[in-house]
KOLROTOR-704773 format. One record per residue (C-alpha): residue in one letter; x, y negated, z. Coordinates in steps of 0.05 Angstrom, whole numbers, plus 32768, in hexadecimal, padded with zeros to 4 digits. Each point is the difference from the previous one (the first is absolute). Layout:
BEGIN
+------+------+------+------+
| mifi |    u |    v |    w |
+------+------+------+------+
|    A |    X |    Y |    Z |
...
+------+------+------+------+
This chain:
BEGIN
+------+------+------+------+
| mifi |    u |    v |    w |
+------+------+------+------+
|    M | 7EFA | 7E87 | 80C8 |
|    N | 802D | 7FC4 | 800B |
|    T | 8014 | 7FF7 | 7FB7 |
|    N | 7FE5 | 7FC9 | 7FD3 |
|    V | 800E | 7FDB | 7FBF |
|    V | 7FF0 | 7FB6 | 7FF7 |
|    I | 8006 | 7FD5 | 7FC1 |
|    S | 802B | 7FC4 | 8012 |
|    L | 8026 | 7FC5 | 7FE3 |
|    D | 8048 | 8006 | 8016 |
|    T | 800E | 7FB7 | 8011 |
|    R | 8046 | 8011 | 8019 |
|    R | 8019 | 800B | 7FBA |
|    K | 7FF4 | 7FC2 | 7FD6 |
|    K | 8016 | 8005 | 7FB7 |
|    N | 8021 | 7FCA | 7FD6 |
|    D | 7FBE | 7FF0 | 7FDD |
|    G | 7FDD | 7FF3 | 8043 |
|    T | 7FD9 | 8042 | 8001 |
|    F | 8000 | 8036 | 8035 |
|    P | 7FFC | 804C | 7FF4 |
|    L | 7FBF | 8026 | 8010 |
|    I | 800E | 803E | 8028 |
|    L | 7FDE | 8039 | 8023 |
|    R | 8013 | 7FF8 | 8049 |
|    L | 8006 | 8046 | 801C |
|    G | 7FFA | 800B | 804B |
|    H | 8013 | 8045 | 8019 |
|    Q | 801B | 8018 | 8044 |
|    R | 8005 | 7FB8 | 801A |
|    T | 802C | 7FED | 7FC5 |
|    T | 7FEF | 7FD8 | 7FC3 |
|    T | 801E | 7FFD | 7FBA |
|    A | 7FEE | 7FE1 | 7FBD |
|    I | 7FEC | 8022 | 7FBF |
|    P | 8005 | 7FCF | 7FC5 |
|    L | 7FC5 | 7FFA | 7FD2 |
|    G | 8026 | 7FE0 | 7FC6 |
|    V | 7FD6 | 7FC0 | 8003 |
|    S | 8015 | 7FBB | 8019 |
|    V | 7FD2 | 7FC4 | 800C |
|    K | 8005 | 7FBB | 801F |
|    E | 7FE5 | 7FF8 | 8047 |
|    K | 7FC8 | 7FD3 | 7FE7 |
|    D | 7FE7 | 8039 | 7FD3 |
|    W | 7FFA | 8033 | 8038 |
|    D | 7FC1 | 800C | 8029 |
|    D | 801C | 8020 | 803F |
|    K | 7FBB | 8009 | 8021 |
|    N | 7FE4 | 802A | 7FC6 |
|    K | 8045 | 801C | 7FED |
|    E | 7FFB | 7FEE | 7FB7 |
|    I | 8019 | 7FCF | 7FCC |
|    K | 7FD7 | 7FC1 | 7FF7 |
|    K | 7FDD | 7FEF | 7FBE |
|    T | 8030 | 7FC4 | 7FFB |
|    Y | 8039 | 802F | 7FED |
|    T | 8012 | 7FF9 | 7FB6 |
|    G | 8035 | 8036 | 7FFA |
|    V | 7FD0 | 8033 | 7FE0 |
|    E | 7FC4 | 7FFF | 7FD3 |
|    T | 7FD2 | 8022 | 8032 |
|    V | 800C | 7FF4 | 804A |
|    T | 7FC7 | 802F | 8013 |
|    R | 8023 | 803A | 7FDD |
|    L | 8042 | 7FF0 | 8022 |
|    N | 7FDD | 8000 | 8044 |
|    N | 7FDF | 8042 | 7FEF |
|    L | 8044 | 801E | 7FEF |
|    I | 801E | 7FE7 | 8041 |
|    H | 7FC7 | 801B | 802B |
|    K | 8004 | 8041 | 7FD9 |
|    R | 8049 | 8007 | 8015 |
|    R | 7FED | 7FF7 | 8048 |
|    S | 7FC7 | 8032 | 7FFA |
|    E | 8030 | 8033 | 7FE0 |
|    A | 8032 | 7FF4 | 8038 |
|    M | 7FCB | 800A | 8036 |
|    D | 7FE6 | 803E | 7FDC |
|    I | 8046 | 801F | 8003 |
|    I | 8006 | 7FED | 804A |
|    L | 7FBD | 8020 | 8010 |
|    K | 8013 | 8040 | 7FDB |
|    L | 8041 | 8004 | 8026 |
|    H | 7FDB | 7FF3 | 8042 |
|    E | 7FCC | 8037 | 7FF1 |
|    S | 8038 | 8031 | 7FEE |
|    G | 8025 | 7FF1 | 8041 |
|    R | 803E | 7FE6 | 7FDB |
|    L | 7FF9 | 7FB5 | 800D |
|    N | 801F | 7FFD | 8045 |
|    G | 803C | 8027 | 7FE9 |
|    L | 8013 | 7FCA | 7FCE |
|    S | 802B | 7FC3 | 8010 |
|    V | 7FE9 | 7FBD | 7FE5 |
|    A | 8036 | 8004 | 7FCA |
|    E | 7FE9 | 8045 | 7FEA |
|    L | 7FB7 | 7FE8 | 7FFF |
|    K | 8014 | 7FC2 | 7FD9 |
|    D | 8021 | 802C | 7FCD |
|    R | 7FC0 | 8028 | 7FF8 |
|    L | 7FD6 | 7FC2 | 7FF7 |
|    H | 8031 | 7FD8 | 7FD6 |
|    Q | 7FFB | 8036 | 7FCB |
|    G | 7FB6 | 7FF3 | 7FFD |
|    A | 7FDA | 8025 | 7FCB |
|    S | 8040 | 8021 | 7FE7 |
|    T | 7FFD | 8031 | 803A |
|    E | 7FC0 | 801A | 7FE1 |
|    S | 8025 | 8010 | 7FBF |
|    F | 800F | 804A | 7FF6 |
|    F | 803D | 7FED | 7FD8 |
|    H | 801B | 7FCF | 8033 |
|    Y | 7FF6 | 8030 | 8039 |
|    T | 8020 | 8038 | 7FD9 |
|    D | 803D | 7FD5 | 7FF3 |
|    Q | 8006 | 7FF5 | 804B |
|    L | 7FFB | 804B | 800E |
|    V | 8035 | 800F | 7FCA |
|    E | 8031 | 7FCF | 8021 |
|    D | 7FF2 | 801F | 8045 |
|    L | 800B | 8046 | 7FE4 |
|    K | 8042 | 7FEC | 7FE0 |
|    K | 8017 | 7FE3 | 8043 |
|    A | 7FED | 8043 | 8020 |
|    K | 8027 | 8024 | 7FC8 |
|    R | 7FC1 | 8023 | 7FE9 |
|    F | 8011 | 7FF4 | 7FB8 |
|    G | 7FD6 | 8039 | 7FE3 |
|    T | 7FBF | 7FE5 | 801E |
|    A | 8014 | 7FB9 | 7FEC |
|    R | 8006 | 8018 | 7FB7 |
|    S | 7FBC | 8022 | 8004 |
|    Y | 7FDF | 7FC0 | 801A |
|    K | 8021 | 7FD4 | 7FCC |
|    G | 7FEE | 8032 | 7FCA |
|    V | 7FB6 | 7FFF | 8010 |
|    K | 8001 | 7FB4 | 8006 |
|    D | 801F | 7FFB | 7FBA |
|    V | 7FCC | 8030 | 7FE3 |
|    L | 7FC6 | 7FD9 | 801F |
|    K | 801C | 7FBE | 7FE8 |
|    V | 7FFD | 8019 | 7FB8 |
|    F | 7FBB | 801D | 800A |
|    N | 7FE7 | 7FBF | 801F |
|    G | 8019 | 7FD5 | 7FC7 |
|    D | 803A | 7FE4 | 8029 |
|    K | 7FCE | 7FDC | 802D |
|    D | 8003 | 8000 | 804C |
|    L | 7FDA | 8038 | 8022 |
|    P | 7FDD | 7FEF | 8042 |
|    F | 7FF1 | 803B | 802D |
|    R | 7FB6 | 7FF1 | 7FFB |
|    S | 8004 | 800D | 7FB5 |
|    I | 8018 | 8048 | 800C |
|    T | 7FBB | 801F | 8001 |
|    Y | 7FE5 | 8044 | 7FEF |
|    Q | 7FF0 | 7FE5 | 7FBA |
|    F | 8047 | 7FE4 | 7FF9 |
|    L | 801E | 8044 | 8011 |
|    T | 7FD3 | 8026 | 7FD0 |
|    K | 8011 | 7FCF | 7FC8 |
|    F | 804A | 8009 | 800F |
|    E | 7FF6 | 804C | 7FFE |
|    T | 7FDD | 7FFB | 7FBC |
|    A | 8038 | 7FD5 | 7FE4 |
|    H | 8034 | 8031 | 801A |
|    K | 7FDD | 803C | 7FE0 |
|    A | 7FF7 | 7FDA | 7FBE |
|    K | 804C | 7FFD | 7FFB |
|    K | 8001 | 804D | 8005 |
|    K | 8027 | 7FFC | 8041 |
|    S | 7FFD | 8037 | 8035 |
|    A | 7FCC | 8006 | 8036 |
|    N | 8035 | 800C | 8033 |
|    G | 8025 | 7FC2 | 7FEA |
|    L | 7FBF | 7FD9 | 800D |
|    A | 7FFA | 8022 | 8045 |
|    V | 8046 | 7FE6 | 8012 |
|    Y | 7FEC | 7FB9 | 7FED |
|    M | 7FBF | 8005 | 8027 |
|    R | 8021 | 801C | 803E |
|    T | 8032 | 7FC7 | 7FFE |
|    I | 7FC8 | 7FCC | 7FF8 |
|    R | 7FDC | 8020 | 803A |
|    S | 803E | 7FFE | 802C |
|    I | 800B | 7FB7 | 7FF3 |
|    Y | 7FB7 | 7FF0 | 800C |
|    N | 8000 | 8025 | 8042 |
|    Q | 803D | 7FD9 | 8018 |
|    A | 7FDE | 7FBF | 7FED |
|    I | 7FC3 | 8013 | 802A |
|    K | 802D | 8012 | 803C |
|    S | 8023 | 7FBD | 7FF8 |
|    G | 7FBE | 7FDC | 8006 |
|    L | 8005 | 7FE2 | 7FBA |
|    V | 7FC4 | 8027 | 7FE2 |
|    D | 7FBD | 8013 | 801D |
|    K | 7FF8 | 804B | 8006 |
|    E | 7FB9 | 7FF8 | 7FE7 |
|    L | 801E | 7FF1 | 7FBA |
|    Y | 8025 | 8042 | 7FFF |
|    P | 7FF4 | 801E | 7FBA |
|    F | 8018 | 8047 | 800E |
|    I | 7FC3 | 8013 | 802A |
|    N | 7FDC | 8013 | 7FBF |
|    Y | 803A | 8008 | 7FD0 |
|    K | 8020 | 8044 | 8005 |
|    I | 8046 | 800D | 7FE7 |
|    K | 8002 | 803E | 7FD3 |
|    T | 803A | 802D | 7FEE |
|    V | 8006 | 803C | 7FD1 |
|    P | 802A | 803F | 8009 |
|    T | 8047 | 7FF8 | 7FE7 |
|    E | 802E | 8030 | 7FDD |
|    K | 801D | 8035 | 802F |
|    R | 8041 | 7FE5 | 801D |
|    A | 801A | 8039 | 802A |
|    L | 8030 | 8032 | 7FE0 |
|    D | 7FFB | 804C | 8005 |
|    W | 8035 | 8021 | 802A |
|    E | 8024 | 801E | 7FC3 |
|    H | 8007 | 7FBB | 7FE1 |
|    L | 8019 | 7FE3 | 8042 |
|    Q | 8034 | 8037 | 8002 |
|    K | 8017 | 7FEF | 7FB9 |
|    I | 800E | 7FB9 | 8016 |
|    I | 801F | 8013 | 8043 |
|    Q | 802E | 8035 | 7FE0 |
|    L | 8013 | 7FD7 | 7FC3 |
|    D | 804B | 7FFB | 7FFD |
|    L | 8017 | 7FBC | 7FE8 |
|    K | 8045 | 7FE0 | 8001 |
|    P | 8008 | 7FBB | 801F |
|    D | 800B | 7FE1 | 7FBB |
|    H | 7FBE | 801B | 7FE5 |
|    V | 7FCD | 7FC9 | 7FF2 |
|    L | 7FCC | 8025 | 802A |
|    F | 802D | 800F | 803B |
|    N | 7FE5 | 7FC9 | 802D |
|    T | 7FB9 | 800A | 7FE7 |
|    R | 8000 | 8049 | 8014 |
|    N | 8020 | 7FF2 | 8043 |
|    Y | 7FD0 | 7FC7 | 8011 |
|    F | 7FC5 | 802D | 7FF0 |
|    V | 8019 | 803A | 8029 |
|    A | 8014 | 7FD3 | 803B |
|    S | 7FBC | 7FE0 | 7FFF |
|    Y | 7FDE | 8044 | 8001 |
|    M | 802B | 801A | 8039 |
|    M | 7FF2 | 7FC2 | 802B |
|    Y | 7FB4 | 8007 | 8004 |
|    G | 7FF7 | 7FE3 | 7FBA |
|    M | 8023 | 7FBF | 8013 |
|    N | 7FEE | 7FC8 | 7FD1 |
|    F | 8033 | 7FDD | 7FD5 |
|    S | 8003 | 7FBF | 8027 |
|    D | 800E | 8024 | 8042 |
|    M | 8037 | 8028 | 7FDD |
|    A | 801F | 7FC0 | 7FE7 |
|    Y | 8002 | 7FE2 | 8046 |
|    L | 801A | 8040 | 8020 |
|    K | 8040 | 7FEF | 8026 |
|    K | 803C | 802A | 8010 |
|    S | 7FF3 | 7FF1 | 8049 |
|    D | 7FBB | 8020 | 7FFA |
|    R | 8023 | 8044 | 7FF7 |
|    K | 8018 | 801B | 8043 |
|    D | 8006 | 8043 | 8024 |
|    G | 7FE1 | 8026 | 7FC5 |
|    R | 7FC3 | 7FD4 | 7FFB |
|    I | 7FE6 | 7FC4 | 7FD9 |
|    T | 7FDD | 7FCB | 802A |
|    Y | 7FE3 | 7FC4 | 7FDD |
|    R | 7FC6 | 7FCF | 8001 |
|    R | 7FD2 | 8001 | 7FC4 |
|    Q | 7FFD | 7FBD | 7FDB |
|    K | 7FB5 | 8002 | 7FF3 |
|    T | 7FE4 | 8016 | 8043 |
|    K | 803C | 7FF4 | 802E |
|    K | 7FF6 | 8047 | 801C |
|    I | 803F | 8022 | 8019 |
|    Y | 8012 | 8043 | 7FE0 |
|    D | 8030 | 8034 | 801D |
|    I | 800F | 8036 | 7FCD |
|    K | 802F | 803C | 8006 |
|    V | 8035 | 8002 | 7FCA |
|    T | 8001 | 8045 | 7FDE |
|    A | 803E | 801C | 7FDF |
|    N | 7FEB | 7FEE | 7FB8 |
|    L | 7FEC | 7FBA | 8015 |
|    D | 8042 | 7FF7 | 8026 |
|    K | 8027 | 800E | 7FC0 |
|    I | 7FDC | 7FC8 | 7FDB |
|    L | 8005 | 7FCE | 803A |
|    S | 8049 | 8010 | 800D |
|    Y | 8012 | 7FF6 | 7FB7 |
|    Y | 7FE2 | 7FBA | 7FFD |
|    A | 8018 | 7FEC | 8046 |
|    E | 8047 | 800D | 7FE9 |
|    K | 7FF9 | 7FE0 | 7FBB |
|    T | 7FDB | 7FC0 | 8012 |
|    T | 801B | 7FC2 | 8022 |
|    G | 7FD8 | 7FD6 | 8030 |
|    D | 7FC8 | 8013 | 802F |
|    F | 7FD0 | 8025 | 7FD2 |
|    I | 8005 | 804A | 7FEF |
|    F | 7FE5 | 7FFD | 7FB9 |
|    P | 801E | 7FD0 | 7FCB |
|    I | 7FBE | 7FDC | 7FF3 |
|    I | 8006 | 7FBD | 8024 |
|    K | 8038 | 7FD5 | 7FE6 |
|    R | 7FF5 | 7FBB | 8020 |
|    E | 7FF9 | 7FE1 | 8045 |
|    D | 7FC4 | 7FD1 | 7FF9 |
|    P | 7FBE | 8024 | 8013 |
|    L | 7FDB | 7FE5 | 7FC3 |
|    L | 8038 | 8016 | 7FD2 |
|    Q | 8003 | 8044 | 8022 |
|    D | 7FB6 | 8009 | 7FF0 |
|    K | 8010 | 7FEF | 7FB7 |
|    D | 8038 | 8034 | 8001 |
|    I | 7FCE | 8034 | 8018 |
|    Q | 7FCC | 7FED | 7FCC |
|    W | 8033 | 8006 | 7FC7 |
|    A | 801C | 8042 | 801C |
|    R | 7FBA | 801E | 8009 |
|    K | 7FEF | 7FEE | 7FB8 |
|    R | 803F | 8022 | 7FE6 |
|    Y | 7FF4 | 803B | 802F |
|    N | 7FB9 | 800C | 7FE5 |
|    M | 801A | 7FFC | 7FB9 |
|    R | 8035 | 8034 | 800D |
|    L | 7FD0 | 802D | 8027 |
|    K | 7FDC | 800C | 7FBE |
|    D | 8042 | 8018 | 7FE2 |
|    L | 800C | 802B | 803E |
|    G | 7FBC | 8020 | 7FF5 |
|    E | 8012 | 8011 | 7FB9 |
|    E | 8042 | 801C | 8016 |
|    C | 7FDC | 8030 | 8030 |
|    G | 7FC8 | 8011 | 7FCF |
|    I | 7FCC | 7FDD | 802B |
|    E | 7FC2 | 7FE7 | 7FDA |
|    N | 7FE7 | 7FD5 | 8039 |
|    T | 8015 | 7FB8 | 7FFE |
|    L | 8033 | 7FF6 | 8037 |
|    T | 7FFD | 7FBF | 8027 |
|    S | 801D | 7FE9 | 8043 |
|    Y | 7FBE | 8014 | 8021 |
|    V | 8003 | 8049 | 7FE8 |
|    S | 8033 | 8015 | 8035 |
|    R | 7FD2 | 7FE4 | 8037 |
|    H | 7FC2 | 8023 | 7FE5 |
|    S | 8028 | 8041 | 7FF5 |
|    F | 8019 | 7FFF | 8048 |
|    A | 7FB8 | 7FF7 | 801A |
|    T | 7FE6 | 8038 | 7FD4 |
|    Q | 8037 | 8030 | 8013 |
|    A | 7FF4 | 7FF1 | 804A |
|    M | 7FB8 | 8011 | 7FF7 |
|    L | 8010 | 8041 | 7FDB |
|    H | 802D | 8013 | 803A |
|    E | 7FC5 | 7FF7 | 802E |
|    V | 801B | 7FC2 | 8023 |
|    P | 7FC4 | 7FE0 | 8025 |
|    L | 7FE1 | 7FC4 | 7FDE |
|    N | 800C | 7FD2 | 803A |
|    A | 804B | 8013 | 8000 |
|    I | 8004 | 7FF3 | 7FB4 |
|    S | 7FDE | 7FBD | 800C |
|    T | 8034 | 7FEE | 8035 |
|    M | 803A | 8015 | 7FD4 |
|    L | 7FE5 | 7FD4 | 7FC7 |
|    G | 7FF4 | 7FC6 | 8030 |
|    H | 7FB6 | 7FFA | 7FF0 |
|    S | 7FD3 | 7FDB | 8030 |
|    N | 7FC5 | 802E | 7FF2 |
|    L | 7FF3 | 8045 | 7FE5 |
|    K | 7FD7 | 7FE8 | 7FC5 |
|    T | 803E | 7FE2 | 7FE0 |
|    T | 8024 | 8043 | 800A |
|    E | 7FC6 | 8025 | 7FE0 |
|    V | 8009 | 7FD6 | 7FC1 |
|    Y | 8047 | 801C | 7FFB |
|    L | 7FE6 | 8046 | 8008 |
|    K | 7FC3 | 7FFE | 7FD3 |
|    S | 801D | 802B | 7FC8 |
|    L | 8024 | 8042 | 800A |
|    P | 8035 | 8015 | 7FCD |
|    T | 7FE4 | 8027 | 7FC5 |
|    K | 802B | 803E | 800D |
|    T | 7FE5 | 8002 | 8048 |
|    L | 7FB9 | 7FFF | 7FE6 |
|    D | 8012 | 8037 | 7FCE |
|    D | 801C | 802B | 8037 |
|    Y | 7FC1 | 7FF6 | 802A |
|    N | 7FD6 | 8012 | 7FC4 |
|    S | 8028 | 8040 | 7FF4 |
|    K | 7FF5 | 8014 | 8049 |
|    I | 7FB5 | 7FF3 | 7FFA |
|    L | 7FFB | 8028 | 7FBF |
|    H | 8030 | 8036 | 801A |
|    N | 802E | 7FFE | 7FC4 |
+------+------+------+------+
């Protein structure tokens, strides 16, 4: 390893008061650069042989403590370098990139600081939903931690169980806690891969994330038919709501964000071809007659590139806000649509997706095909969608069993 950090007095940069800045001189890939330590001393107060400030220095009450802090900064820098070397990432960094890692010092070990970095990266990648999730869990943990910083090493099994107890004490849902825990785990895993945290500190080896069964989301076929066949005029307050739900159902349970980004150019030769926002997977879906009526209506009525009148602005961040606002209004009006059709189940934007998966299963579509249509990376995720059959279906099965 040809990388090293040396404490040095930068005699090339003399200040007006006659002092020189102390730096960490970083050597990497035959290039050197300086990392300031925030301390300046006169040349007579510097012991270059032992790399420490002499006792003659009067700028602080305790010179020994100042020297300890300086040597600690070098030790922290070398520790980060060694971790990067062991993980095989060191040689892939330029001296400027390595300096950025070391200049942040202990802040790189902060869960909050690292999460902020991830959030900014996610926003640049236009992954706004994940960015919101990461920021949300950071805000919750800041409150739980008394607004103090949270080093990764403090996120232990005991910390997680205390957070779980506090969450439950507020009568909040177990599945809400599971979402927080999965997000914390994701951030922690990325920190390990980045070489910022030792994998030996990983707290999720013993802590198991628990979920509980949720309310059935899939609709029975008769209820789906009521929504599909509901005749509404364009000026009806539920007109768009009904159309969005049906269009989602007919396009493999397409989620609301993907519908919002669906472009007119994605519709060609009787098919819809688009790239899913979340997974970047490409979909190619045949447009049925009923779906074509809905898509044609909006393609003619809307201006601009998008089929549905959901996104109003050009800036990606503002477009994400358009989608958030529209989804919130959509979910509110789905409840009214449910009442309009005499459906007791609570309708949400996820119900069309779950309903599509369940109907596919009832029509004996193979599980791996359903998984592909939903865009899942593994069958276990698909099985979650299919864990509860509609009540009427169970009743019919029961009648067959009992022969009545």
